[in-house]
Structure formats: C-alpha cells, structure tokens
C-alpha positions as CSV (number, residue, x, y, z in Angstrom):
1,M,0.0,0.0,0.0
2,T,1.3,3.5,-0.9
3,L,0.0,7.0,-0.6
4,T,-0.1,9.3,-3.6
5,P,-0.7,13.0,-2.9
6,G,-3.1,15.1,-4.8
7,K,-4.4,18.7,-4.6
8,T,-6.8,21.2,-6.2
9,T,-7.3,24.9,-5.8
10,I,-10.2,27.3,-5.9
11,T,-10.4,30.2,-8.4
12,Q,-9.1,33.2,-6.3
13,L,-11.9,35.3,-4.7
14,T,-11.4,39.1,-4.7
15,S,-14.8,39.9,-3.1
16,S,-17.2,38.2,-0.7
17,G,-18.9,35.1,-2.1
18,T,-18.7,31.4,-2.6
19,S,-15.7,29.7,-4.1
20,T,-15.6,27.2,-6.9
21,T,-16.1,23.6,-5.8
22,M,-13.1,21.4,-5.2
23,T,-13.5,17.7,-5.6
24,P,-11.0,15.4,-3.9
25,S,-10.0,12.1,-5.7
26,G,-8.8,10.5,-2.4
27,Q,-10.2,10.3,1.1
28,A,-7.0,9.9,3.2
29,D,-5.6,12.9,5.0
30,L,-8.0,15.3,3.5
31,A,-7.2,18.9,4.4
32,I,-7.8,22.5,3.2
33,H,-5.4,25.4,3.5
34,I,-7.0,28.8,3.3
35,A,-5.1,32.0,2.8
36,Q,-6.6,35.5,3.1
37,S,-4.6,38.6,2.1
38,N,-6.0,41.8,3.7
39,G,-4.7,43.9,0.8
40,T,-3.9,47.5,1.6
41,G,-5.5,50.0,4.0
42,S,-6.9,49.7,7.5
43,V,-9.2,46.7,8.3
44,T,-12.5,48.0,9.8
45,A,-14.1,44.5,9.9
46,V,-12.2,41.3,9.7
47,G,-12.7,38.7,7.0
48,T,-14.3,35.3,7.8
49,A,-14.6,32.0,6.0
50,Q,-16.9,29.0,6.4
51,V,-15.7,25.8,4.8
52,Q,-18.5,23.7,3.6
53,Y,-18.6,20.1,2.3
54,Q,-20.9,17.6,0.7
55,V,-20.9,13.8,1.0
56,A,-22.0,11.3,-1.7
57,G,-25.7,11.2,-2.3
58,E,-26.5,14.4,-0.6
59,S,-27.4,17.8,-2.1
60,I,-26.9,19.8,1.2
61,W,-23.7,21.6,2.1
62,R,-22.6,20.9,5.6
63,S,-21.2,23.8,7.6
64,P,-19.7,22.6,10.8
65,P,-18.9,25.4,13.3
66,N,-15.3,24.1,13.7
67,Y,-14.8,24.8,10.0
68,A,-15.4,28.5,10.5
69,V,-12.4,30.8,10.4
70,T,-11.9,34.4,11.5
71,F,-8.9,36.1,10.0
72,S,-6.5,38.7,11.4
73,A,-7.1,42.4,11.4
74,T,-3.4,43.2,10.8
75,T,-2.9,45.5,7.8
76,A,-1.4,43.8,4.7
77,A,-1.4,40.4,6.6
78,V,-1.5,37.1,4.8
79,D,-3.3,34.7,7.2
80,N,-2.9,31.0,6.4
81,R,-5.2,28.5,8.1
82,P,-5.1,24.7,7.7
83,L,-8.2,22.6,8.6
84,A,-8.6,18.8,8.5
85,I,-11.7,17.9,6.4
86,D,-14.1,15.0,7.1
87,R,-12.9,12.0,5.1
88,T,-16.4,11.4,3.7
89,A,-16.4,14.7,1.8
90,T,-16.9,14.4,-2.0
91,A,-17.0,18.2,-2.6
92,V,-15.6,21.2,-0.7
93,R,-16.1,24.9,-1.1
94,V,-15.5,28.1,0.9
95,V,-18.0,30.9,1.7
96,W,-16.0,34.1,2.3
97,V,-16.9,37.5,3.8
98,A,-14.1,39.8,2.7
99,P,-12.6,42.2,5.2
100,T,-13.8,45.8,4.9
101,G,-11.8,49.1,4.9
102,V,-9.1,47.6,2.7
103,T,-8.3,47.6,-1.0
104,S,-7.7,44.4,-3.0
105,P,-8.3,41.6,-0.4
106,T,-8.0,38.1,-1.7
107,L,-8.9,34.5,-0.6
108,D,-7.1,31.4,-1.9
109,A,-7.7,27.8,-0.9
110,T,-6.0,24.5,-1.7
111,L,-7.6,21.1,-0.9
112,S,-5.0,18.3,-0.5
113,W,-5.3,14.5,0.0
114,N,-3.6,11.2,-0.3
115,V,-4.9,8.4,-2.5
116,I,-4.3,5.0,-1.0
117,T,-3.1,2.5,-3.7
C-alpha cells in the first residue's frame, strides 16, 4: 500500500462570495489550507470564511462550526489556516466574507489529500 498525494485549488476570490467547488480524488488525510490577504488599507471589519462540504448522495452543504475561520485584522497580513476535512467529503467549497476598509483583499484555498493505492 502506498500514498499518492493530490491537490486542487479554488479560483481566487477578490470579493465576498462562494468559491468554486473542489473535488478530492482520495479520502485519506483530506485537508484544506485557506489564505486571506488583507490587501492595503486599515481593516475595519475582519474577514471570515466558512468551509462547507458535501458527502456522496446528498445535495446539502454541511457547515460545521469548527470549519469557520476568523482572519487577522493586521494591515497587509496574509493569514494561512489549515483545517482537516471530514474524510467522507466528496466536494468542498469556501464561503468568504471579505474584510472591509481595505483595497484588494483576496482569498485562496487548496484542498489536498492522499490516495491509497
């Protein structure tokens, strides 16, 4: 038995909204890494993200409270957050509320996993 790593990324968000859906092709060591850049200016309200996932055969998106992230208020900060994802997930996305008071904030996310062969 060997582990083969894989990963996929969202299309970068530049304003509040829901990311593209990421689909893992393996269910071992499933994790997401989220990075928010506050851009320039003074943060008046911090950015937040809610990681959501679906499992096979369901149409609902699950939003566990422990998958919610509140980012830093530090000006020009890039805040990276890793989260382990339920291994039953067949689709993952991020709902982002961008920080306010800044120019050009961004959100990036990468979903990674291992395929057991």
